[in-house]
DSSP file (Angstrom, degrees, kcal/mol; ACC not computed):
  #  RESIDUE AA STRUCTURE BP1 BP2  ACC     N-H-->O    O-->H-N    N-H-->O    O-->H-N    TCO  KAPPA ALPHA  PHI   PSI    X-CA   Y-CA   Z-CA
    1    1 A M              0   0    0      0, 0.0     2,-0.1     0, 0.0     0, 0.0   0.000 360.0 360.0 360.0 147.3  160.8  106.3   34.0
    2    2 A S     >  -     0   0    0      1,-0.1     4,-2.5     4,-0.0     5,-0.1  -0.431 360.0-108.3 -86.2 165.9  163.3  108.6   32.4
    3    3 A E  H  > S+     0   0    0      1,-0.2     4,-2.4     2,-0.2     5,-0.2   0.829 120.6  55.2 -63.2 -32.3  162.7  112.3   32.1
    4    4 A E  H  > S+     0   0    0      2,-0.2     4,-2.9     1,-0.2    -1,-0.2   0.911 109.1  46.2 -67.7 -41.6  162.1  112.0   28.4
    5    5 A Q  H  > S+     0   0    0      2,-0.2     4,-2.8     1,-0.2    -2,-0.2   0.932 112.9  50.4 -70.7 -39.8  159.3  109.3   29.0
    6    6 A N  H  X S+     0   0    0     -4,-2.5     4,-2.4     2,-0.2    -2,-0.2   0.944 111.8  47.9 -53.8 -48.4  157.8  111.6   31.7
    7    7 A A  H  X S+     0   0    0     -4,-2.4     4,-2.0     1,-0.2    -2,-0.2   0.862 113.1  47.9 -59.7 -42.7  157.9  114.5   29.3
    8    8 A G  H  X S+     0   0    0     -4,-2.9     4,-2.8     2,-0.2    -1,-0.2   0.908 111.3  50.9 -67.1 -40.4  156.3  112.4   26.5
    9    9 A A  H  X S+     0   0    0     -4,-2.8     4,-1.9     1,-0.2    -2,-0.2   0.884 112.5  47.0 -63.1 -38.3  153.6  111.1   28.9
   10   10 A A  H  X S+     0   0    0     -4,-2.4     4,-1.9    -5,-0.2    -1,-0.2   0.847 110.4  49.7 -73.2 -31.3  152.8  114.6   29.9
   11   11 A A  H  X S+     0   0    0     -4,-2.0     4,-2.7     2,-0.2     5,-0.3   0.944 111.4  51.3 -68.8 -45.5  152.6  116.0   26.5
   12   12 A E  H  X S+     0   0    0     -4,-2.8     4,-2.0     1,-0.2    -2,-0.2   0.873 110.3  48.1 -54.3 -37.0  150.3  113.1   25.5
   13   13 A E  H  X S+     0   0    0     -4,-1.9     4,-2.0     2,-0.2    -1,-0.2   0.860 111.6  51.6 -75.0 -30.0  148.1  113.8   28.4
   14   14 A E  H  X S+     0   0    0     -4,-1.9     4,-2.5     2,-0.2    -2,-0.2   0.917 108.8  48.4 -68.2 -39.6  148.0  117.5   27.5
   15   15 A V  H  X S+     0   0    0     -4,-2.7     4,-2.4     2,-0.2    -2,-0.2   0.898 113.7  48.8 -66.3 -42.1  147.1  116.8   23.9
   16   16 A S  H  X S+     0   0    0     -4,-2.0     4,-2.0    -5,-0.3    -1,-0.2   0.862 110.3  50.9 -66.7 -32.5  144.3  114.4   25.2
   17   17 A M  H  X S+     0   0    0     -4,-2.0     4,-3.0     2,-0.2    -2,-0.2   0.912 109.3  50.9 -74.4 -40.0  143.1  117.1   27.6
   18   18 A D  H  X S+     0   0    0     -4,-2.5     4,-2.1     2,-0.2    -2,-0.2   0.915 108.3  52.7 -64.0 -36.6  143.0  119.6   24.7
   19   19 A D  H  X S+     0   0    0     -4,-2.4     4,-1.9     2,-0.2    -1,-0.2   0.914 111.5  46.8 -58.0 -43.0  140.9  117.1   22.6
   20   20 A W  H  X S+     0   0    0     -4,-2.0     4,-2.3     1,-0.2    -2,-0.2   0.913 111.1  49.7 -66.1 -41.7  138.5  116.9   25.5
   21   21 A A  H  X S+     0   0    0     -4,-3.0     4,-2.2     1,-0.2    -1,-0.2   0.812 109.6  52.8 -64.8 -30.2  138.4  120.6   25.9
   22   22 A A  H  X S+     0   0    0     -4,-2.1     4,-2.1    -5,-0.2    -1,-0.2   0.861 110.5  47.5 -69.3 -39.4  137.7  121.0   22.3
   23   23 A A  H  X S+     0   0    0     -4,-1.9     4,-1.4     2,-0.2    -2,-0.2   0.903 112.1  48.3 -66.6 -41.4  134.9  118.6   22.5
   24   24 A M  H  X S+     0   0    0     -4,-2.3     4,-2.4     2,-0.2     3,-0.3   0.928 110.7  52.6 -68.9 -45.8  133.4  120.3   25.6
   25   25 A A  H  X S+     0   0    0     -4,-2.2     4,-2.0     1,-0.3    -2,-0.2   0.907 107.1  52.9 -59.3 -42.3  133.7  123.7   23.8
   26   26 A E  H  X S+     0   0    0     -4,-2.1     4,-1.3     1,-0.2    -1,-0.3   0.869 110.1  46.9 -57.3 -38.4  131.8  122.4   20.8
   27   27 A Q  H  X S+     0   0    0     -4,-1.4     4,-2.9    -3,-0.3    -2,-0.2   0.906 107.7  56.3 -73.0 -41.7  129.1  121.2   23.0
   28   28 A E  H  X S+     0   0    0     -4,-2.4     4,-2.0     1,-0.2    -2,-0.2   0.873 104.4  53.6 -54.2 -42.4  129.0  124.6   24.8
   29   29 A V  H  < S+     0   0    0     -4,-2.0    -1,-0.2     2,-0.2    -2,-0.2   0.902 111.3  45.6 -53.9 -48.0  128.5  126.3   21.4
   30   30 A V  H >< S+     0   0    0     -4,-1.3     3,-1.5     1,-0.2    -2,-0.2   0.920 113.8  48.2 -66.6 -46.4  125.5  124.1   20.8
   31   31 A D  H 3< S+     0   0    0     -4,-2.9    -2,-0.2     1,-0.3    -1,-0.2   0.768 108.5  55.8 -70.2 -24.3  124.1  124.6   24.3
   32   32 A A  T 3< S+     0   0    0     -4,-2.0    -1,-0.3    -5,-0.2    -2,-0.2   0.377  79.3 127.5 -88.3   2.4  124.6  128.4   24.0
   33   33 A A  S <  S-     0   0    0     -3,-1.5     5,-0.1    -5,-0.1    -3,-0.1  -0.288  71.6 -96.9 -57.2 147.6  122.5  128.6   20.9
   34   34 A P     >  -     0   0    0      0, 0.0     4,-1.9     0, 0.0     3,-0.3  -0.233  32.2-114.3 -57.1 152.2  119.6  131.1   21.0
   35   35 A E  H  > S+     0   0    0      1,-0.2     4,-3.1     2,-0.2     5,-0.2   0.825 115.0  62.1 -62.7 -28.3  116.3  129.7   21.9
   36   36 A S  H  > S+     0   0    0      2,-0.2     4,-1.8     1,-0.2    -1,-0.2   0.934 107.0  45.9 -64.6 -41.0  114.8  130.4   18.4
   37   37 A V  H  > S+     0   0    0     -3,-0.3     4,-2.0     2,-0.2    -2,-0.2   0.892 113.5  48.0 -67.4 -36.6  117.5  128.1   16.9
   38   38 A V  H  X S+     0   0    0     -4,-1.9     4,-2.0     1,-0.2    -2,-0.2   0.910 109.8  53.2 -65.3 -42.7  116.8  125.4   19.5
   39   39 A A  H  < S+     0   0    0     -4,-3.1     6,-0.3     1,-0.2    -1,-0.2   0.876 111.0  46.2 -63.4 -36.1  113.2  125.7   19.0
   40   40 A E  H  < S+     0   0    0     -4,-1.8    -1,-0.2    -5,-0.2    -2,-0.2   0.875 113.5  48.5 -68.2 -40.7  113.6  125.2   15.2
   41   41 A A  H  < S+     0   0    0     -4,-2.0    -2,-0.2     1,-0.3    -1,-0.2   0.740 117.6  43.1 -78.3 -21.4  116.0  122.2   15.7
   42   42 A L    ><  +     0   0    0     -4,-2.0     3,-1.6    -5,-0.1    -1,-0.3  -0.632  64.7 175.4-124.0  76.3  113.6  120.6   18.2
   43   43 A P  G >  S+     0   0    0      0, 0.0     3,-0.5     0, 0.0    -1,-0.1   0.759  77.8  63.6 -53.0 -25.1  110.0  121.0   16.8
   44   44 A A  G >   +     0   0    0      1,-0.2     3,-2.4    -3,-0.1     4,-0.2   0.145  61.2 122.8 -90.9  28.8  108.7  118.9   19.7
   45   45 A S  G <  S+     0   0    0     -3,-1.6     3,-0.4     1,-0.3    -1,-0.2   0.699  73.2  54.8 -61.9 -19.2  109.7  121.4   22.3
   46   46 A N  G X  S+     0   0    0     -3,-0.5     3,-1.5     1,-0.2     4,-0.4   0.181  74.9 113.1 -95.6  15.1  106.1  121.6   23.5
   47   47 A L  T <  S+     0   0    0     -3,-2.4     3,-0.3     1,-0.3    -1,-0.2   0.858  82.6  36.0 -54.8 -41.8  106.1  117.8   23.9
   48   48 A F  T >  S+     0   0    0     -3,-0.4     3,-1.6    -4,-0.2     4,-0.3   0.231  84.9 109.6 -98.7  10.2  105.8  118.0   27.8
   49   49 A Q  G X  S+     0   0    0     -3,-1.5     3,-1.7     1,-0.3    -1,-0.2   0.882  71.6  61.5 -54.3 -43.8  103.5  121.1   27.8
   50   50 A D  G 3  S+     0   0    0     -4,-0.4    -1,-0.3    -3,-0.3     3,-0.2   0.603  84.0  77.2 -61.8 -14.6  100.5  119.0   28.9
   51   51 A L  G <  S-     0   0    0     -3,-1.6    -1,-0.3     1,-0.3     2,-0.2   0.683 117.5 -37.4 -74.4 -18.9  102.2  118.0   32.1
   52   52 A G    <   -     0   0    0     -3,-1.7    -1,-0.3    -4,-0.3    13,-0.1  -0.615  39.3-132.7 161.1 144.7  101.4  121.4   33.5
   53   53 A A  S    S+     0   0    0     -2,-0.2    -1,-0.1    -3,-0.2    -2,-0.1   0.814  81.3  89.5 -82.8 -28.1  101.2  125.0   32.6
   54   54 A G        -     0   0    0     -3,-0.1     9,-2.0     8,-0.1    10,-0.4  -0.274  62.2-153.6 -67.2 154.7  103.1  126.3   35.6
   55   55 A T  B     -A   62   0A   0      7,-0.3    -2,-0.1     8,-0.1    -1,-0.0  -0.860  20.8-104.4-123.7 162.0  106.9  126.7   35.6
   56   56 A D    >   -     0   0    0      5,-2.2     3,-1.5    -2,-0.3    -1,-0.1  -0.130  50.1 -83.6 -75.9-176.8  109.5  126.6   38.3
   57   57 A S  T 3  S+     0   0    0      1,-0.3    -1,-0.1     2,-0.1    -2,-0.0   0.756 130.2  55.4 -64.7 -22.0  111.1  129.7   39.7
   58   58 A S  T 3  S-     0   0    0      3,-0.1    -1,-0.3     1,-0.0    -2,-0.0   0.724 103.6-132.7 -80.7 -15.6  113.7  129.8   36.9
   59   59 A G  S <  S+     0   0    0     -3,-1.5    -2,-0.1     2,-0.2    -1,-0.0   0.528  81.2  95.3  82.0   7.8  110.9  129.8   34.2
   60   60 A N  S    S+     0   0    0      1,-0.2    -3,-0.1     2,-0.0    -1,-0.0   0.835  75.0  43.9-100.1 -36.6  112.5  127.1   32.2
   61   61 A V  S    S-     0   0    0      2,-0.0    -5,-2.2     1,-0.0    -2,-0.2  -0.932  85.8-111.4-119.6 132.4  111.0  123.7   33.2
   62   62 A P  B >>  -A   55   0A   0      0, 0.0     4,-1.5     0, 0.0     3,-0.5  -0.272  32.7-120.6 -61.3 147.1  107.3  123.1   33.8
   63   63 A A  H 3> S+     0   0    0     -9,-2.0     4,-0.5     1,-0.3     3,-0.4   0.915 111.4  48.1 -62.7 -43.3  106.8  122.5   37.6
   64   64 A N  H >4 S+     0   0    0    -10,-0.4     3,-0.7     1,-0.2     4,-0.3   0.789 105.2  58.1 -73.8 -21.3  105.3  119.0   37.0
   65   65 A L  H X> S+     0   0    0     -3,-0.5     3,-1.6     1,-0.2     4,-0.6   0.831  93.4  69.6 -67.1 -35.2  108.1  118.0   34.7
   66   66 A D  H >< S+     0   0    0     -4,-1.5     3,-0.6    -3,-0.4     4,-0.3   0.761  87.3  65.8 -55.8 -30.1  110.6  118.7   37.5
   67   67 A M  T << S+     0   0    0     -3,-0.7     3,-0.3    -4,-0.5    -1,-0.3   0.805 106.8  40.3 -69.4 -27.3  109.3  115.7   39.5
   68   68 A I  T X4 S+     0   0    0     -3,-1.6     3,-1.6    -4,-0.3    -1,-0.2   0.495  86.5  93.8-101.9  -3.0  110.6  113.2   36.8
   69   69 A L  T << S+     0   0    0     -4,-0.6    -1,-0.2    -3,-0.6    -2,-0.1   0.698  86.3  49.7 -64.3 -22.4  114.0  114.8   36.0
   70   70 A D  T 3  S+     0   0    0     -3,-0.3    -1,-0.3    -4,-0.3    -2,-0.1   0.248  79.7 118.3-103.4   9.6  116.0  112.7   38.5
   71   71 A I    <   -     0   0    0     -3,-1.6     2,-0.1     1,-0.0    -3,-0.0  -0.697  65.3-128.4 -78.3 120.1  114.5  109.3   37.4
   72   72 A P        -     0   0    0      0, 0.0     2,-0.3     0, 0.0    -2,-0.1  -0.386  26.8-172.0 -66.7 146.8  117.4  107.2   36.2
   73   73 A V        -     0   0    0     -2,-0.1     2,-0.7     2,-0.0    39,-0.0  -0.946  28.1-110.3-132.6 155.3  117.2  105.5   32.7
   74   74 A Q        -     0   0    0     -2,-0.3    39,-2.7     2,-0.0     2,-0.5  -0.785  29.6-164.7 -92.4 113.9  119.4  103.0   31.1
   75   75 A L  E     -B  112   0B   0     -2,-0.7     2,-0.4    37,-0.2    37,-0.2  -0.877  11.0-178.0-100.9 123.9  121.3  104.5   28.2
   76   76 A T  E     -B  111   0B   0     35,-2.7    35,-3.2    -2,-0.5     2,-0.5  -0.972  19.7-154.6-126.0 134.4  122.9  102.0   25.8
   77   77 A V  E     -B  110   0B   0     -2,-0.4     2,-0.5    33,-0.2    33,-0.2  -0.973  20.5-150.9-108.9 122.3  125.0  102.4   22.7
   78   78 A E  E     -B  109   0B   0     31,-2.8    31,-1.7    -2,-0.5     3,-0.1  -0.840  19.5-175.3-101.7 121.1  124.7   99.4   20.3
   79   79 A L        -     0   0    0     -2,-0.5     2,-0.3     1,-0.4    -1,-0.2   0.828  65.6 -58.3 -81.3 -36.8  127.5   98.4   18.1
   80   80 A G        -     0   0    0     21,-0.1    -1,-0.4    22,-0.1     2,-0.3  -0.924  48.9-116.7 168.8 175.7  125.6   95.8   16.4
   81   81 A R        +     0   0    0     -2,-0.3    20,-2.5    -3,-0.1     2,-0.3  -0.831  20.9 176.5-131.6 160.6  123.7   92.6   16.9
   82   82 A T        -     0   0    0     -2,-0.3     2,-0.4    18,-0.2    18,-0.1  -0.953  25.5-128.0-162.4 157.3  123.8   88.9   15.9
   83   83 A K        +     0   0    0     -2,-0.3     2,-0.3     2,-0.0    -2,-0.0  -0.898  31.2 178.2-102.3 136.7  122.0   85.6   16.5
   84   84 A I        -     0   0    0     -2,-0.4     2,-0.2    14,-0.0    -2,-0.0  -0.996  28.1-116.2-140.5 141.1  124.1   82.6   17.6
   85   85 A A    >>  -     0   0    0     -2,-0.3     4,-2.4     1,-0.1     3,-0.5  -0.508  27.3-118.1 -75.1 152.2  123.2   79.1   18.5
   86   86 A I  H 3> S+     0   0    0      1,-0.2     4,-2.4     2,-0.2     5,-0.2   0.844 114.8  59.3 -55.5 -35.8  123.8   77.9   22.1
   87   87 A R  H 3> S+     0   0    0      1,-0.2     4,-0.7     2,-0.2    -1,-0.2   0.928 110.7  40.5 -54.4 -48.6  126.2   75.3   20.7
   88   88 A N  H X> S+     0   0    0     -3,-0.5     4,-0.6     1,-0.2     3,-0.5   0.850 112.1  56.0 -70.6 -39.5  128.3   78.1   19.2
   89   89 A L  H >< S+     0   0    0     -4,-2.4     3,-1.6     1,-0.2    -1,-0.2   0.942 106.6  50.4 -61.7 -45.5  127.9   80.3   22.3
   90   90 A L  H 3< S+     0   0    0     -4,-2.4    -1,-0.2     1,-0.3    -2,-0.2   0.697 105.3  58.7 -75.6 -15.8  129.3   77.6   24.6
   91   91 A Q  H << S+     0   0    0     -4,-0.7    -1,-0.3    -3,-0.5    -2,-0.2   0.555  80.4 116.3 -85.9 -11.2  132.3   77.2   22.3
   92   92 A L    <<  +     0   0    0     -3,-1.6     2,-0.3    -4,-0.6    -3,-0.0  -0.296  39.9 169.0 -58.2 139.0  133.3   80.8   22.7
   93   93 A A    >   -     0   0    0      1,-0.0     3,-2.3    -2,-0.0    -2,-0.1  -0.860  46.6 -60.9-142.3 177.2  136.7   81.3   24.4
   94   94 A Q  T 3  S+     0   0    0     -2,-0.3     3,-0.1     1,-0.3    -1,-0.0  -0.383 127.0  24.7 -56.3 131.3  139.1   84.2   25.0
   95   95 A G  T 3  S+     0   0    0      1,-0.3    -1,-0.3    -3,-0.0    -3,-0.0   0.197  90.5 138.3  98.2 -18.8  140.2   85.6   21.6
   96   96 A S    <   -     0   0    0     -3,-2.3     2,-0.4     1,-0.1    -1,-0.3  -0.283  46.0-138.7 -63.3 150.3  136.9   84.3   19.7
   97   97 A V        -     0   0    0     -3,-0.1     2,-0.5     2,-0.0    -1,-0.1  -0.954  12.2-162.6-111.9 131.7  135.5   86.6   17.3
   98   98 A V        -     0   0    0     -2,-0.4     2,-0.4    -6,-0.0   -14,-0.0  -0.962  17.9-134.8-117.3 124.7  131.8   87.2   17.0
   99   99 A E        -     0   0    0     -2,-0.5     2,-0.3     2,-0.0   -19,-0.0  -0.631  21.8-159.6 -84.4 133.5  130.5   88.8   13.7
  100  100 A L        -     0   0    0     -2,-0.4   -18,-0.2     2,-0.2   -20,-0.0  -0.747  26.4-120.9-108.4 157.8  128.0   91.5   14.2
  101  101 A D  S    S+     0   0    0    -20,-2.5     2,-0.1    -2,-0.3   -21,-0.1   0.591  82.4 101.4 -75.4 -13.7  125.5   92.9   11.8
  102  102 A G        -     0   0    0    -21,-0.1     2,-0.3     1,-0.1    -2,-0.2  -0.426  68.5-134.0 -68.8 139.6  126.9   96.5   12.1
  103  103 A Q    >   -     0   0    0     -2,-0.1     3,-1.7     4,-0.1     2,-0.1  -0.732  29.4 -94.4 -95.3 152.7  129.2   97.7    9.4
  104  104 A A  T 3  S+     0   0    0     -2,-0.3    -1,-0.1     1,-0.2     0, 0.0  -0.443 113.5  17.5 -62.4 135.7  132.4   99.5   10.0
  105  105 A G  T 3  S+     0   0    0      1,-0.3    -1,-0.2    -2,-0.1     3,-0.1   0.266  94.3 133.1  81.7  -9.4  131.9  103.3   10.0
  106  106 A E    <   -     0   0    0     -3,-1.7    -1,-0.3     1,-0.1    14,-0.1  -0.431  66.8 -97.7 -69.6 145.5  128.2  102.8   10.4
  107  107 A P        -     0   0    0      0, 0.0    14,-0.2     0, 0.0     2,-0.2  -0.366  37.6-120.3 -70.0 148.0  126.5  105.0   13.0
  108  108 A M  E     - C   0 120B   0     12,-2.8    12,-1.5    -3,-0.1     2,-0.4  -0.512  22.9-118.2 -76.3 146.0  125.9  103.5   16.5
  109  109 A D  E     -BC  78 119B   0    -31,-1.7   -31,-2.8    10,-0.2     2,-0.6  -0.780  19.6-154.9 -87.9 135.0  122.4  103.2   17.9
  110  110 A V  E     -BC  77 118B   0      8,-2.4     7,-2.5    -2,-0.4     8,-1.5  -0.952  17.5-174.3-106.8 116.8  121.6  105.1   21.1
  111  111 A L  E     -BC  76 116B   0    -35,-3.2   -35,-2.7    -2,-0.6     2,-0.5  -0.912  18.5-157.1-116.6 140.5  118.8  103.5   23.1
  112  112 A V  E >  S-BC  75 115B   0      3,-2.3     3,-1.6    -2,-0.4   -37,-0.2  -0.990  86.8 -18.7-114.7 114.1  117.1  104.7   26.2
  113  113 A N  T 3  S-     0   0    0    -39,-2.7    -1,-0.1    -2,-0.5   -38,-0.1   0.863 131.1 -52.0  49.1  41.5  115.4  101.8   28.1
  114  114 A G  T 3  S+     0   0    0    -40,-0.4     2,-0.5     1,-0.2    -1,-0.3   0.478 115.2 117.2  85.3   1.3  115.6   99.8   24.8
  115  115 A C  E <   -C  112   0B   0     -3,-1.6    -3,-2.3    31,-0.0    -1,-0.2  -0.909  68.8-121.3-113.0 124.4  113.9  102.6   22.7
  116  116 A L  E     +C  111   0B   0     -2,-0.5    -5,-0.2    -5,-0.2     3,-0.1  -0.454  42.9 158.5 -66.0 127.4  116.1  104.1   19.8
  117  117 A I  E     -     0   0B   0     -7,-2.5    20,-2.6     1,-0.3     2,-0.3   0.497  60.2  -4.2-122.8 -17.3  116.4  107.9   20.3
  118  118 A A  E     -CD 110 136B   0     -8,-1.5    -8,-2.4    18,-0.3     2,-0.3  -0.960  52.9-134.0-160.7 177.2  119.5  108.8   18.4
  119  119 A Q  E     +CD 109 135B   0     16,-2.0    15,-2.6    -2,-0.3    16,-2.3  -0.972  31.8 157.6-138.2 150.9  122.5  107.7   16.3
  120  120 A G  E     -CD 108 133B   0    -12,-1.5   -12,-2.8    -2,-0.3     2,-0.4  -0.917  35.0-100.5-161.6-176.2  126.0  108.7   16.6
  121  121 A E  E     - D   0 132B   0     11,-2.3    11,-2.7    -2,-0.3     2,-0.2  -0.920  39.2-108.1-122.2 144.4  129.8  108.1   16.0
  122  122 A V  E     - D   0 131B   0     -2,-0.4     2,-0.3     9,-0.2     9,-0.3  -0.515  35.4-174.1 -77.8 135.4  132.2  106.8   18.4
  123  123 A V  E     - D   0 130B   0      7,-2.3     7,-2.7    -2,-0.2     2,-0.5  -0.922  15.4-144.5-129.1 155.3  134.8  109.2   19.7
  124  124 A V  E     + D   0 129B   0     -2,-0.3     2,-0.4     5,-0.2     5,-0.2  -0.989  20.9 171.9-123.0 123.9  137.8  108.6   21.9
  125  125 A V  E >  S- D   0 128B   0      3,-2.2     3,-0.9    -2,-0.5  -109,-0.1  -0.989  73.9 -12.3-136.1 117.1  138.8  111.2   24.5
  126  126 A N  T 3  S-     0   0    0     -2,-0.4    -1,-0.1     1,-0.2     3,-0.1   0.915 128.1 -57.0  54.6  47.5  141.5  110.6   27.2
  127  127 A D  T 3  S+     0   0    0      1,-0.2     2,-0.4    -3,-0.0    -1,-0.2   0.756 115.7 115.6  51.0  32.4  141.4  106.9   26.3
  128  128 A K  E <   -D  125   0B   0     -3,-0.9    -3,-2.2     0, 0.0     2,-0.2  -0.987  64.8-123.1-126.0 138.2  137.6  106.7   27.1
  129  129 A F  E     +D  124   0B   0     -2,-0.4     2,-0.3    -5,-0.2    -5,-0.2  -0.549  36.7 161.4 -76.1 142.3  134.9  106.0   24.6
  130  130 A G  E     -D  123   0B   0     -7,-2.7    -7,-2.3    -2,-0.2     2,-0.4  -0.859  30.6-122.9-143.8-177.4  132.1  108.3   24.0
  131  131 A I  E     -D  122   0B   0     -2,-0.3     2,-0.6    -9,-0.3    -9,-0.2  -0.993   8.1-150.5-138.8 127.7  129.5  109.0   21.3
  132  132 A R  E     -D  121   0B   0    -11,-2.7   -11,-2.3    -2,-0.4     2,-0.2  -0.888  29.1-124.5 -94.6 118.3  128.9  112.2   19.4
  133  133 A L  E     +D  120   0B   0     -2,-0.6   -13,-0.3   -13,-0.3     3,-0.1  -0.473  35.5 170.0 -64.7 125.7  125.2  112.3   18.4
  134  134 A T  E     +     0   0B   0    -15,-2.6     2,-0.3     1,-0.3   -14,-0.2   0.583  67.5  23.1-110.0 -24.4  124.8  112.8   14.7
  135  135 A D  E     -D  119   0B   0    -16,-2.3   -16,-2.0     2,-0.0     2,-0.5  -0.915  61.8-154.5-153.2 120.9  121.0  112.2   14.4
  136  136 A I  E     -D  118   0B   0     -2,-0.3     2,-0.4   -18,-0.2   -18,-0.3  -0.819  25.5-126.8 -93.6 127.0  118.1  112.6   16.9
  137  137 A I        -     0   0    0    -20,-2.6    -2,-0.0    -2,-0.5    -1,-0.0  -0.622  28.0-121.2 -74.6 130.3  115.1  110.5   16.2
  138  138 A T     >  -     0   0    0     -2,-0.4     4,-2.6     1,-0.1     3,-0.3  -0.374  18.0-115.9 -71.4 148.3  112.0  112.6   16.2
  139  139 A P  H  > S+     0   0    0      0, 0.0     4,-2.1     0, 0.0     5,-0.2   0.861 117.7  53.8 -51.8 -40.1  109.1  111.8   18.6
  140  140 A A  H  > S+     0   0    0      2,-0.2     4,-2.1     1,-0.2     5,-0.1   0.928 109.4  47.8 -64.3 -41.4  106.9  111.0   15.5
  141  141 A E  H  > S+     0   0    0     -3,-0.3     4,-2.2     1,-0.2    -1,-0.2   0.907 109.3  53.6 -67.2 -41.5  109.5  108.5   14.2
  142  142 A R  H  X S+     0   0    0     -4,-2.6     4,-2.1     1,-0.2    -1,-0.2   0.928 110.6  46.7 -53.3 -48.5  109.8  106.9   17.7
  143  143 A I  H  X S+     0   0    0     -4,-2.1     4,-1.2     1,-0.2    -1,-0.2   0.892 110.3  52.3 -65.6 -40.6  106.1  106.4   17.8
  144  144 A R  H  < S+     0   0    0     -4,-2.1     4,-0.4     1,-0.2     3,-0.3   0.891 110.0  49.0 -66.7 -37.3  106.0  105.0   14.3
  145  145 A R  H >< S+     0   0    0     -4,-2.2     3,-1.1     1,-0.2    -2,-0.2   0.877 105.6  57.9 -64.2 -39.4  108.8  102.4   15.3
  146  146 A L  H 3< S+     0   0    0     -4,-2.1    -1,-0.2     1,-0.2    -2,-0.2   0.772 100.9  56.9 -58.7 -32.8  106.9  101.5   18.4
  147  147 A Q  T 3<        0   0    0     -4,-1.2    -1,-0.2    -3,-0.3    -2,-0.2   0.544 360.0 360.0 -83.1  -9.5  103.8  100.4   16.3
  148  148 A K    <         0   0    0     -3,-1.1    -1,-0.2    -4,-0.4    -2,-0.1   0.461 360.0 360.0 -72.8 360.0  105.8   97.9   14.2
């Protein structure tokens, strides 16, 4: 690689790192919001209160809730869905295009263990995909969707 190409690659990486830093700084602002703002934004903050009245030494997390915090869950971001006949599925090859029901620019669904919890938009930082959450599904709405 020539010096110009190396300098260009370094500048591109620096811009990407700046983009990533900006995204992280934006998240830190949200995370640093006063508790009163967070409580207003998350009306279900007492959702797990019944798990136990005691809190851990930091006073933030109920002691009984601490037992489940390390349980892994499957997080899925869904671009769209479609139904396809097995005949057509078997005809797929490299370069085939499968039409999905999602529209371009439409929010992506974020599912945890198959249950819709949020929607968001795709972002690219440092050549990696991510999702910026734009709408969190309320616990009441989640329950209503389960009953369908």
